[in-house]
FIMARFI-299522 format. One record per residue (C-alpha): z, y, x; residue in one letter; chain. Coordinates in steps of 0.05 Angstrom, whole numbers, plus 5000, padded with zeros to 4 digits. Layout:
N
<node <Z Y X> "A" "A">
...
END
This chain:
329
<node <4131 7058 2806> "M" "A">
<node <4058 7076 2796> "V" "A">
<node <4037 7074 2723> "G" "A">
<node <4041 7116 2661> "M" "A">
<node <4091 7144 2612> "Y" "A">
<node <4099 7112 2544> "A" "A">
<node <4149 7108 2487> "I" "A">
<node <4187 7043 2488> "R" "A">
<node <4232 7012 2435> "Q" "A">
<node <4282 6959 2455> "H" "A">
<node <4318 6951 2389> "A" "A">
<node <4306 6967 2315> "F" "A">
<node <4343 7028 2289> "G" "A">
<node <4342 7103 2282> "P" "A">
<node <4293 7151 2316> "P" "A">
<node <4335 7154 2380> "D" "A">
<node <4316 7081 2395> "T" "A">
<node <4249 7110 2418> "L" "A">
<node <4254 7121 2494> "R" "A">
<node <4206 7157 2540> "Y" "A">
<node <4197 7111 2600> "E" "A">
<node <4150 7097 2658> "Q" "A">
<node <4113 7032 2652> "V" "A">
<node <4054 6998 2687> "P" "A">
<node <3984 7018 2665> "D" "A">
<node <3954 6969 2615> "P" "A">
<node <3892 6934 2641> "E" "A">
<node <3834 6920 2593> "P" "A">
<node <3822 6847 2581> "A" "A">
<node <3754 6816 2566> "E" "A">
<node <3719 6855 2511> "G" "A">
<node <3769 6913 2514> "Q" "A">
<node <3766 6986 2534> "V" "A">
<node <3823 7028 2559> "R" "A">
<node <3832 7097 2529> "I" "A">
<node <3864 7156 2565> "A" "A">
<node <3900 7181 2504> "V" "A">
<node <3893 7254 2484> "R" "A">
<node <3924 7247 2414> "A" "A">
<node <3964 7193 2379> "A" "A">
<node <3978 7191 2305> "G" "A">
<node <4048 7183 2276> "V" "A">
<node <4048 7146 2209> "H" "A">
<node <4103 7134 2159> "L" "A">
<node <4092 7059 2170> "V" "A">
<node <4111 7071 2243> "D" "A">
<node <4179 7096 2222> "T" "A">
<node <4191 7036 2177> "V" "A">
<node <4171 6987 2232> "L" "A">
<node <4217 7024 2280> "R" "A">
<node <4275 7017 2233> "A" "A">
<node <4261 6943 2222> "G" "A">
<node <4260 6953 2147> "S" "A">
<node <4192 6929 2125> "Y" "A">
<node <4222 6869 2088> "D" "A">
<node <4173 6819 2116> "G" "A">
<node <4112 6851 2083> "K" "A">
<node <4080 6854 2152> "F" "A">
<node <4094 6817 2217> "P" "A">
<node <4155 6843 2254> "D" "A">
<node <4135 6872 2321> "P" "A">
<node <4162 6837 2383> "E" "A">
<node <4211 6878 2424> "L" "A">
<node <4208 6915 2470> "P" "A">
<node <4146 6949 2443> "M" "A">
<node <4106 7013 2447> "T" "A">
<node <4094 7038 2375> "P" "A">
<node <4032 7075 2351> "G" "A">
<node <3969 7051 2317> "R" "A">
<node <3920 7109 2320> "E" "A">
<node <3893 7140 2384> "V" "A">
<node <3836 7184 2408> "A" "A">
<node <3816 7200 2479> "G" "A">
<node <3768 7182 2535> "V" "A">
<node <3751 7112 2559> "V" "A">
<node <3772 7106 2632> "D" "A">
<node <3766 7031 2644> "A" "A">
<node <3730 6972 2613> "V" "A">
<node <3743 6897 2614> "G" "A">
<node <3696 6840 2629> "D" "A">
<node <3636 6836 2584> "G" "A">
<node <3639 6908 2563> "V" "A">
<node <3579 6955 2574> "D" "A">
<node <3595 7005 2630> "Q" "A">
<node <3564 7058 2585> "G" "A">
<node <3632 7062 2550> "W" "A">
<node <3662 7095 2612> "L" "A">
<node <3674 7169 2598> "G" "A">
<node <3660 7162 2523> "A" "A">
<node <3702 7203 2475> "R" "A">
<node <3729 7153 2425> "V" "A">
<node <3779 7142 2368> "V" "A">
<node <3808 7075 2348> "A" "A">
<node <3858 7043 2302> "H" "A">
<node <3899 6992 2342> "L" "A">
<node <3920 6951 2283> "G" "A">
<node <3989 6918 2286> "W" "A">
<node <3982 6910 2362> "A" "A">
<node <4010 6980 2371> "S" "A">
<node <4013 7013 2439> "G" "A">
<node <3988 7082 2418> "G" "A">
<node <4049 7124 2438> "Y" "A">
<node <4028 7123 2511> "A" "A">
<node <3985 7158 2562> "E" "A">
<node <3936 7099 2561> "R" "A">
<node <3922 7046 2509> "A" "A">
<node <3875 6986 2505> "V" "A">
<node <3834 6963 2445> "V" "A">
<node <3775 6917 2432> "A" "A">
<node <3710 6955 2445> "A" "A">
<node <3685 6933 2376> "R" "A">
<node <3743 6972 2345> "S" "A">
<node <3728 7038 2380> "A" "A">
<node <3685 7093 2351> "H" "A">
<node <3647 7142 2394> "R" "A">
<node <3659 7215 2375> "L" "A">
<node <3609 7272 2376> "P" "A">
<node <3629 7330 2420> "D" "A">
<node <3642 7375 2360> "E" "A">
<node <3696 7329 2332> "V" "A">
<node <3765 7341 2361> "G" "A">
<node <3812 7286 2382> "F" "A">
<node <3865 7311 2334> "D" "A">
<node <3820 7310 2273> "A" "A">
<node <3792 7242 2292> "A" "A">
<node <3862 7212 2296> "V" "A">
<node <3879 7243 2229> "A" "A">
<node <3819 7209 2197> "M" "A">
<node <3815 7140 2230> "I" "A">
<node <3873 7112 2189> "G" "A">
<node <3889 7163 2136> "T" "A">
<node <3816 7177 2122> "G" "A">
<node <3798 7105 2111> "R" "A">
<node <3856 7097 2063> "T" "A">
<node <3836 7160 2026> "A" "A">
<node <3766 7134 2016> "L" "A">
<node <3790 7067 1991> "A" "A">
<node <3834 7102 1940> "V" "A">
<node <3778 7150 1921> "L" "A">
<node <3732 7091 1909> "D" "A">
<node <3783 7062 1860> "L" "A">
<node <3795 7129 1826> "A" "A">
<node <3721 7147 1815> "A" "A">
<node <3734 7221 1805> "V" "A">
<node <3685 7260 1762> "T" "A">
<node <3674 7332 1743> "S" "A">
<node <3707 7317 1676> "A" "A">
<node <3774 7298 1707> "D" "A">
<node <3838 7338 1710> "V" "A">
<node <3869 7311 1774> "V" "A">
<node <3942 7312 1793> "L" "A">
<node <3959 7301 1866> "V" "A">
<node <4033 7292 1883> "P" "A">
<node <4049 7307 1956> "S" "A">
<node <3985 7347 1960> "A" "A">
<node <4004 7379 2027> "A" "A">
<node <4009 7310 2061> "G" "A">
<node <3957 7276 2104> "G" "A">
<node <3928 7237 2045> "L" "A">
<node <3942 7288 1991> "G" "A">
<node <3902 7344 2022> "N" "A">
<node <3842 7298 2028> "L" "A">
<node <3848 7280 1954> "F" "A">
<node <3850 7353 1936> "V" "A">
<node <3787 7367 1976> "Q" "A">
<node <3749 7306 1949> "A" "A">
<node <3768 7321 1876> "A" "A">
<node <3747 7394 1883> "L" "A">
<node <3682 7370 1915> "G" "A">
<node <3670 7327 1854> "A" "A">
<node <3679 7387 1809> "G" "A">
<node <3745 7366 1779> "A" "A">
<node <3803 7412 1759> "F" "A">
<node <3857 7398 1811> "V" "A">
<node <3932 7409 1808> "A" "A">
<node <3974 7394 1869> "G" "A">
<node <4049 7382 1875> "L" "A">
<node <4086 7397 1939> "A" "A">
<node <4158 7404 1963> "G" "A">
<node <4178 7476 1978> "G" "A">
<node <4144 7544 1977> "P" "A">
<node <4109 7536 2044> "E" "A">
<node <4076 7471 2025> "K" "A">
<node <4057 7498 1957> "V" "A">
<node <4021 7555 1991> "E" "A">
<node <3983 7506 2035> "R" "A">
<node <3960 7470 1972> "V" "A">
<node <3936 7536 1943> "R" "A">
<node <3900 7550 2008> "A" "A">
<node <3862 7485 2000> "L" "A">
<node <3833 7513 1936> "G" "A">
<node <3873 7475 1885> "A" "A">
<node <3868 7505 1815> "D" "A">
<node <3943 7498 1806> "A" "A">
<node <4001 7485 1854> "A" "A">
<node <4072 7470 1834> "V" "A">
<node <4137 7457 1872> "D" "A">
<node <4163 7388 1851> "Y" "A">
<node <4231 7403 1881> "L" "A">
<node <4242 7449 1821> "E" "A">
<node <4276 7407 1766> "P" "A">
<node <4231 7436 1712> "D" "A">
<node <4166 7424 1750> "W" "A">
<node <4133 7385 1693> "P" "A">
<node <4141 7446 1648> "D" "A">
<node <4114 7491 1703> "R" "A">
<node <4055 7444 1710> "L" "A">
<node <4041 7444 1636> "R" "A">
<node <4041 7520 1636> "A" "A">
<node <3992 7521 1695> "A" "A">
<node <3946 7471 1660> "L" "A">
<node <3944 7508 1594> "G" "A">
<node <3909 7464 1543> "D" "A">
<node <3889 7412 1596> "R" "A">
<node <3923 7345 1607> "E" "A">
<node <3918 7305 1672> "P" "A">
<node <3867 7249 1667> "S" "A">
<node <3879 7221 1737> "L" "A">
<node <3941 7217 1783> "V" "A">
<node <3937 7199 1857> "F" "A">
<node <4006 7167 1863> "D" "A">
<node <4031 7154 1933> "G" "A">
<node <4101 7181 1920> "V" "A">
<node <4129 7135 1865> "G" "A">
<node <4200 7142 1842> "G" "A">
<node <4217 7196 1793> "E" "A">
<node <4157 7239 1812> "V" "A">
<node <4110 7182 1799> "G" "A">
<node <4143 7165 1733> "R" "A">
<node <4141 7236 1707> "R" "A">
<node <4069 7243 1729> "S" "A">
<node <4052 7181 1688> "L" "A">
<node <4085 7212 1628> "Q" "A">
<node <4041 7274 1636> "L" "A">
<node <3976 7235 1632> "L" "A">
<node <3933 7248 1571> "G" "A">
<node <3900 7196 1527> "V" "A">
<node <3857 7148 1568> "G" "A">
<node <3886 7173 1633> "G" "A">
<node <3891 7132 1696> "R" "A">
<node <3941 7128 1753> "Q" "A">
<node <3922 7100 1822> "V" "A">
<node <3982 7076 1861> "I" "A">
<node <3975 7069 1937> "F" "A">
<node <4047 7076 1961> "G" "A">
<node <4117 7100 1946> "W" "A">
<node <4145 7148 1997> "T" "A">
<node <4203 7161 1949> "A" "A">
<node <4228 7091 1965> "G" "A">
<node <4210 7056 1900> "T" "A">
<node <4144 7045 1863> "P" "A">
<node <4129 7082 1799> "T" "A">
<node <4162 7046 1741> "R" "A">
<node <4122 7035 1678> "F" "A">
<node <4127 6992 1615> "E" "A">
<node <4072 6960 1574> "T" "A">
<node <4089 7010 1519> "E" "A">
<node <4072 7067 1567> "D" "A">
<node <4001 7040 1574> "L" "A">
<node <3991 7022 1501> "L" "A">
<node <4015 7088 1473> "E" "A">
<node <3960 7129 1504> "K" "A">
<node <3911 7076 1529> "G" "A">
<node <3930 7088 1602> "L" "A">
<node <3906 7049 1662> "T" "A">
<node <3948 7037 1724> "V" "A">
<node <3912 7011 1786> "T" "A">
<node <3941 6994 1854> "S" "A">
<node <3906 6994 1921> "L" "A">
<node <3954 6939 1941> "G" "A">
<node <3933 6891 1997> "P" "A">
<node <3858 6898 1983> "R" "A">
<node <3842 6917 2055> "L" "A">
<node <3887 6867 2091> "I" "A">
<node <3846 6814 2128> "G" "A">
<node <3780 6847 2113> "R" "A">
<node <3758 6877 2180> "P" "A">
<node <3686 6889 2157> "E" "A">
<node <3710 6931 2098> "V" "A">
<node <3759 6969 2141> "I" "A">
<node <3705 6983 2193> "R" "A">
<node <3658 7009 2140> "A" "A">
<node <3712 7055 2113> "L" "A">
<node <3727 7081 2183> "E" "A">
<node <3653 7097 2194> "L" "A">
<node <3649 7133 2127> "R" "A">
<node <3713 7171 2142> "S" "A">
<node <3688 7196 2209> "L" "A">
<node <3620 7213 2178> "S" "A">
<node <3655 7256 2125> "E" "A">
<node <3693 7290 2181> "L" "A">
<node <3632 7304 2224> "A" "A">
<node <3595 7332 2163> "A" "A">
<node <3654 7377 2145> "G" "A">
<node <3661 7348 2075> "R" "A">
<node <3732 7324 2089> "L" "A">
<node <3775 7364 2137> "V" "A">
<node <3843 7333 2153> "P" "A">
<node <3905 7377 2155> "L" "A">
<node <3935 7370 2224> "V" "A">
<node <4001 7405 2218> "G" "A">
<node <4056 7380 2264> "S" "A">
<node <4047 7365 2338> "R" "A">
<node <4098 7339 2387> "F" "A">
<node <4096 7323 2461> "P" "A">
<node <4095 7247 2474> "L" "A">
<node <4165 7251 2502> "A" "A">
<node <4190 7279 2435> "K" "A">
<node <4168 7219 2393> "A" "A">
<node <4239 7211 2366> "A" "A">
<node <4237 7282 2340> "E" "A">
<node <4170 7269 2308> "A" "A">
<node <4198 7208 2271> "H" "A">
<node <4260 7246 2248> "A" "A">
<node <4217 7304 2222> "A" "A">
<node <4171 7257 2185> "L" "A">
<node <4228 7219 2153> "E" "A">
<node <4262 7283 2131> "S" "A">
<node <4197 7309 2100> "R" "A">
<node <4197 7367 2148> "G" "A">
<node <4124 7359 2167> "T" "A">
<node <4058 7382 2137> "V" "A">
<node <3994 7343 2143> "G" "A">
<node <3982 7292 2199> "K" "A">
<node <4035 7287 2253> "V" "A">
<node <4009 7279 2324> "L" "A">
<node <4037 7262 2392> "L" "A">
<node <4002 7293 2452> "E" "A">
<node <4012 7261 2521> "P" "A">
END
């Protein structure tokens, strides 16, 4: 059979439900371009969709499917109504919930693709098209200033490392939490003023010692659970916590008394971006502009061949990865 290789999923379940199979090439429909994929992003949401455990918060994908929502590569075919000038263009695109990114070729609406300058690599572009736009949305909510003492849980992750960079760029004092010595060293290498291993049971005490007479004024909370709760308790008077996820499995718990006692503010990104394509597009453009200018540099840590997508999912779920996880056809 002439075609391409792609990852196919025929049933919801563990990582080994992801199969490397040969399938027909996708053909671009009217208004679409086809991308010869050079890098595909692996996101935690992909693992949840694969397992069938998103609890109806988003539409269930139809099976069989090819996962993957972030791709970069070269346009090799265009559909009706699309300018032929797209052919050969280096591009990056977020495929939305349509998926199809874990493949040698993927199709997307031309209006959703972004042309890339030659100096921007496919790997960095994939790391920024989804993660970067989310980071900027969170940063807009947080409004970091030079007066802030910023705490970033999971600072070695795809989002966390961008928060560290942005907060340092704003002149804030930045403390990063990470799991394990290797990840802690990566946080230090980013330039964080303090880096603490949150796998150590006494990490709050270690953080207090590293901060000296400072108290956190801002927490970027994408972890939730016990780490998020203890981070909230560390906030000083008038502090704020921005919640944008809970990789620990549960959101950060807080009571009204927590907020009243020290005048804290808790804000959630929530569904602010859902159904707002014009806002998402603007965030993507800003994200890629920050990348091209070198102001935000994504951490691309773990790369897997396309055929090893199941291993990539297993590594991500076990927290055995650093930075953005990529598949390379």
